[in-house]
C-alpha positions in Angstrom: 28.7 -55.9 7.9 28.5 -53.6 4.8 27.2 -50.1 5.2 23.8 -49.7 3.4 23.1 -47.1 0.8 21.2 -44.3 2.6 18.1 -42.4 1.5 19.1 -40.3 -1.5 18.4 -36.5 -1.6 17.2 -36.9 -5.2 16.0 -39.8 -7.3 18.5 -41.4 -9.6 16.9 -39.8 -12.7 17.7 -36.4 -11.4 21.4 -37.2 -11.0 21.5 -38.8 -14.5 19.8 -35.7 -15.9 22.6 -33.5 -14.5 25.3 -35.9 -15.7 23.8 -35.9 -19.2 24.0 -32.1 -19.4 27.6 -32.2 -18.3 28.4 -35.0 -20.7 26.9 -33.0 -23.5 29.1 -30.0 -22.7 32.1 -32.3 -22.5 31.3 -33.7 -26.0 31.1 -30.1 -27.4 34.6 -29.5 -26.2 36.0 -32.9 -27.3 36.5 -34.1 -23.7 36.3 -37.8 -23.1 36.8 -37.9 -19.3 36.2 -35.1 -16.8 38.0 -35.1 -13.4 35.7 -33.3 -11.0 37.5 -32.1 -7.8 35.5 -29.1 -6.7 33.5 -30.3 -3.6 30.2 -28.7 -4.5 30.4 -30.1 -8.0 30.9 -33.5 -6.6 27.8 -33.0 -4.4 25.8 -31.9 -7.4 26.7 -34.9 -9.5 26.7 -37.6 -6.8 24.8 -36.6 -3.6 28.0 -36.8 -1.5 28.2 -34.1 1.2 30.7 -35.5 3.7 33.6 -33.2 4.6 36.6 -35.0 3.1 38.0 -32.6 0.5 41.0 -31.7 2.7 42.7 -34.7 1.0 42.7 -35.6 -2.7 39.4 -36.9 -4.1 37.8 -36.9 -7.5 34.7 -37.8 -9.3 35.5 -39.1 -12.8 32.8 -38.6 -15.4 33.2 -40.4 -18.7 31.0 -39.7 -21.7 30.8 -43.5 -22.4 29.8 -44.6 -18.9 26.4 -44.0 -17.3 27.7 -43.7 -13.7 30.7 -41.7 -12.6 33.5 -43.2 -10.6 34.4 -41.7 -7.2 38.0 -42.0 -6.0 38.7 -41.0 -2.4 40.4 -41.9 0.8 39.7 -45.3 2.3 38.3 -44.0 5.6 35.8 -41.9 3.6 34.6 -44.6 1.2 31.8 -45.8 3.6 30.3 -42.3 3.6 30.4 -42.3 -0.2 28.7 -45.7 -0.3 26.0 -44.4 2.0 25.4 -41.1 0.3 26.1 -41.5 -3.4 23.3 -42.5 -5.8 25.5 -44.9 -7.8 26.6 -48.5 -7.0 29.4 -49.2 -4.6 31.4 -50.8 -7.5 32.0 -47.2 -8.7 33.6 -46.1 -5.5 37.4 -46.7 -5.4 39.2 -46.3 -2.1 42.9 -45.5 -2.0 45.2 -46.5 0.7 45.7 -44.5 3.9 49.5 -44.8 3.2 49.0 -42.1 0.6 47.7 -39.6 3.2 50.1 -37.1 4.6 52.6 -37.5 1.8 53.2 -35.4 -1.3 54.8 -38.0 -3.6 53.1 -40.3 -4.1 49.7 -39.0 -2.7 46.0 -39.4 -3.4 46.3 -37.7 -6.7 48.6 -40.5 -7.9 45.8 -42.9 -7.1 43.4 -40.8 -9.1 45.8 -40.7 -12.0 46.3 -44.4 -11.9 42.6 -45.0 -12.3 42.4 -42.2 -14.9 44.9 -44.0 -17.1 42.6 -47.0 -17.3 40.1 -44.9 -19.3 42.6 -44.4 -22.2 41.1 -41.0 -22.8 42.3 -38.8 -25.7 41.2 -35.6 -23.9 40.9 -35.2 -20.2 39.1 -32.3 -18.6 40.4 -30.8 -15.3 39.0 -28.2 -13.0 42.3 -26.3 -13.0 41.1 -23.4 -10.9 40.5 -25.9 -8.0 43.9 -27.6 -8.4 47.4 -26.4 -7.6 49.9 -25.9 -10.4 51.8 -28.8 -8.9 48.9 -31.2 -9.2 48.1 -30.1 -12.8 51.8 -30.6 -13.6 51.7 -34.1 -12.1 48.6 -35.0 -14.3 50.3 -33.5 -17.4 53.4 -35.5 -16.7 51.8 -38.8 -16.1 48.9 -38.6 -18.5 51.3 -37.6 -21.3 49.4 -39.2 -24.2 46.1 -37.2 -23.6 45.3 -33.6 -24.3 44.4 -31.7 -21.1 41.5 -29.3 -21.2 40.8 -26.7 -18.5 37.1 -27.3 -17.7 36.9 -25.0 -14.7 33.3 -23.8 -14.5 31.8 -26.4 -16.8 29.9 -28.1 -13.9 29.6 -25.0 -11.8 27.7 -23.0 -14.5 25.5 -26.1 -15.0 24.4 -25.7 -11.4 23.3 -22.2 -11.9 19.8 -23.1 -13.1 18.1 -25.2 -10.4 15.6 -28.0 -11.0 12.2 -27.9 -9.3 13.5 -30.6 -6.9 16.4 -28.4 -5.9 14.2 -25.4 -5.5 12.1 -27.4 -3.0 15.2 -27.9 -0.9 16.1 -24.2 -1.2 12.6 -23.4 0.2 13.2 -25.7 3.1 16.6 -24.2 3.8 15.0 -20.7 3.7 12.4 -21.7 6.3 15.2 -23.0 8.5 17.0 -19.7 8.1 13.9 -17.8 9.0 13.5 -19.9 12.1 17.0 -19.1 13.2 16.5 -15.4 12.8 13.3 -15.7 14.9 15.3 -17.5 17.6 17.8 -14.7 17.6 15.1 -12.2 18.2 13.9 -14.3 21.2 17.2 -14.7 22.9 19.3 -11.5 22.3 19.1 -9.5 25.5 21.3 -7.1 27.5 23.7 -9.1 29.6 23.7 -12.3 27.5 26.9 -13.5 26.1 27.3 -13.5 22.3 28.4 -17.1 22.5 25.2 -18.1 24.3 23.1 -16.4 21.7 25.1 -18.1 18.9 24.5 -21.5 20.6 20.8 -21.0 20.4 20.9 -19.8 16.8 23.1 -22.7 15.7 20.8 -25.1 17.5 17.8 -23.7 15.5 19.8 -24.2 12.3 20.3 -27.8 13.2 16.8 -28.5 14.6 15.1 -27.0 11.5 11.3 -26.6 11.3 8.3 -28.9 11.0 10.5 -32.0 11.4 12.7 -30.9 8.5 16.2 -30.8 10.0 19.1 -28.7 8.9 21.5 -31.2 7.4 24.6 -29.0 8.1 25.2 -26.0 10.2 27.4 -23.3 8.6 29.1 -20.8 10.8 27.3 -17.5 11.4 28.5 -14.0 11.2 27.6 -12.0 14.3 29.2 -8.5 14.0 28.3 -6.6 17.1 29.1 -3.1 18.4 31.8 -1.8 18.0 32.5 -4.3 15.2 29.5 -3.5 12.9 31.8 -2.2 10.3 33.1 -5.7 9.7 31.6 -8.3 7.4 32.7 -11.7 8.5 33.4 -11.9 12.2 31.8 -14.6 14.4 30.6 -14.3 18.0 32.8 -13.6 20.9 32.6 -14.2 24.7 31.5 -10.6 25.3 28.1 -9.6 26.5 25.4 -7.7 24.8 24.6 -4.3 26.4 22.1 -1.5 26.1 22.8 0.2 22.8 24.4 -2.8 21.1 23.9 -3.2 17.4 24.1 -6.8 16.0 24.5 -7.5 12.3 23.6 -11.1 11.8 24.2 -13.3 8.8 23.2 -17.0 8.7 21.9 -19.7 6.5 19.8 -22.8 6.6 21.0 -25.9 4.7 19.2 -28.9 3.3 21.4 -31.6 1.7 24.0 -29.0 0.8 21.5 -26.5 -0.6 21.8 -23.2 1.3 19.6 -20.1 1.8 21.1 -17.1 3.3 19.6 -14.2 5.2 20.9 -11.1 7.0 19.1 -8.9 9.5 20.2 -6.0 11.8 19.3 -5.9 15.5 19.5 -3.2 18.1 19.1 -3.3 21.9 17.2 -0.2 22.5 16.4 2.7 20.2 18.4 2.6 16.9 20.3 5.7 16.0 19.0 8.1 13.4 21.8 7.1 11.1 20.8 3.4 11.4 17.2 4.3 10.7 18.1 6.2 7.6 20.3 3.5 6.1 17.7 0.9 6.9 15.0 2.8 5.0 17.3 3.4 2.1 18.4 -0.3 1.9 14.8 -1.6 2.1 13.9 0.8 -0.8 16.9 -0.5 -2.7 16.0 -4.1 -2.0 12.5 -3.5 -3.3 13.8 -1.8 -6.4 16.1 -4.8 -7.1 13.4 -7.3 -6.6 11.2 -5.4 -9.1 13.6 -6.2 -11.9 14.7 -9.7 -10.8 12.9 -11.6 -13.5 13.8 -13.7 -16.5 15.2 -11.7 -19.4 16.8 -9.0 -17.4 20.5 -9.2 -16.4 22.5 -9.2 -13.2 23.6 -5.7 -14.2 19.9 -4.5 -14.3 19.3 -5.8 -10.8 22.5 -4.0 -9.5 21.7 -0.8 -11.3 18.2 -0.7 -9.8 19.6 -1.2 -6.3 22.4 1.3 -6.5 20.3 4.0 -8.2 17.7 3.7 -5.5 20.1 4.0 -2.5 22.1 6.7 -4.3 19.0 8.9 -4.5 18.6 8.5 -0.7 22.2 9.6 0.0 23.9 6.3 0.4 26.5 4.3 -1.5 27.6 0.6 -1.4 31.0 -0.4 -2.6 30.6 -4.1 -2.7 28.3 -6.1 -5.1 24.7 -6.5 -4.1 24.4 -10.3 -4.4 25.5 -13.5 -6.0 24.2 -16.9 -7.1 23.5 -19.2 -4.2 22.9 -22.9 -4.0 25.1 -25.8 -3.0 27.6 -24.9 -0.3 26.2 -21.3 -0.1 28.1 -19.7 -3.0 27.7 -20.5 -6.6 30.8 -18.8 -8.1 29.1 -17.8 -11.3 26.7 -14.9 -11.8 27.2 -11.9 -9.6 24.7 -9.1 -9.0 27.0 -6.2 -9.9 27.4 -3.6 -12.5 28.9 -5.0 -15.6 27.7 -8.6 -15.2 25.4 -9.1 -18.1 24.5 -12.7 -17.3 20.8 -13.1 -18.4 18.5 -14.1 -15.6 16.6 -17.4 -16.3 13.9 -19.2 -14.4 15.1 -21.1 -11.3 18.3 -19.2 -10.9 18.6 -18.5 -7.2 20.5 -15.5 -5.6 21.4 -14.2 -2.3 20.4 -10.5 -2.7 23.0 -9.4 -0.2 22.7 -5.8 0.8 25.3 -5.6 3.6 26.8 -2.1 3.6 30.0 -1.5 5.6 30.2 2.3 5.7 32.9 3.0 8.2 35.3 0.9 10.3 32.8 1.0 13.2 29.5 1.2 11.4 27.7 -1.0 9.0 24.2 -2.4 8.3 22.9 -5.7 6.9 19.8 -7.0 5.2 19.4 -9.7 2.6 17.0 -12.2 1.0 17.4 -15.4 -0.9 15.3 -15.2 -4.1 14.3 -17.4 -7.0 13.9 -15.9 -10.5 10.7 -16.8 -12.4 9.4 -15.8 -15.8 7.3 -12.9 -14.6 8.6 -11.9 -11.2 10.7 -13.1 -8.3 10.0 -15.5 -5.5 11.4 -14.4 -2.2 12.3 -17.6 -0.4 13.1 -16.1 2.9 10.1 -14.7 4.7 11.4 -12.8 7.8 9.9 -9.3 8.1 12.2 -6.6 6.7 12.6 -4.9 10.1 15.5 -3.3 11.9 14.8 -5.6 14.9 14.6 -3.6 18.1 15.1 -5.6 21.4 
């Protein structure tokens, strides 16, 4: 019995709107066919979120075809039929015999289909492909000009539609619920792993019958590892005096909202209190200029100037664009990035500050740019949570 097409995250018109923007950019560069291989870009243009990018797959967008063609491993084709907005005739499954081999492999199946388009110019996402794969395409598609289109779809994603913003709000509500659950369960004597299990369950369960559709890993950096940024939980136990730097995110149909908060079991140190006050002041300064017409540089300058006046520095950037699959690798909230903020850009205003090897502090919000101000999507109080 054939698998049915499932409920789509967005109406067909929304996907066609995105594809038309991409096709317009392709035409400006003389590209007839675009081979999309970056997983988040595939999600953006198709609705596909299954985790199959560990083997070759590609969404082929042609300026002369309304719907794209998705070429992927046979065992993953049913997921594509179920999740993608377009008809099953546009889903091409390649043989399992191509998996686990380098020559031929799934990219050869993609190239075989690509040749049928007879394109004069083929766009590739070179930054997502190995030099070997690009070389294989260049060798086999010898009559076409190859154009590096890395970033073409990614930068299109930077400005979210109102429908996407709705999912970002839902993801933010799920993230808030997970932080609230952390505050409920973190106690002296509890294993970090058991606290993580409760937090991860909250991310899956969601809020108000709105489930998390994926559960990303969480960063739980506890004493004496608070100077680290990306360590998960351990099998150690919380104890009196423990500090816990927590980073997590809710997800709805691939759209992510991140949040970071710092917890202490018992009275926080004076050092932690001071950096908390400075970072909250810096956050508010950054929010005050996070509006359309300003730049990423303006937001970063407001933050750094504020915390510098209070005696602190932060080496890393203070945020980045967020959306599908957490990170939108485009605009960055750092000095020297003059990307102009536009309505419906969304950012993770990430103010984690790793001061020494054994000391750091975290706080963050997921925000949406508007014409006149900023909408903070995450609603958790800006506290240093004391257990």
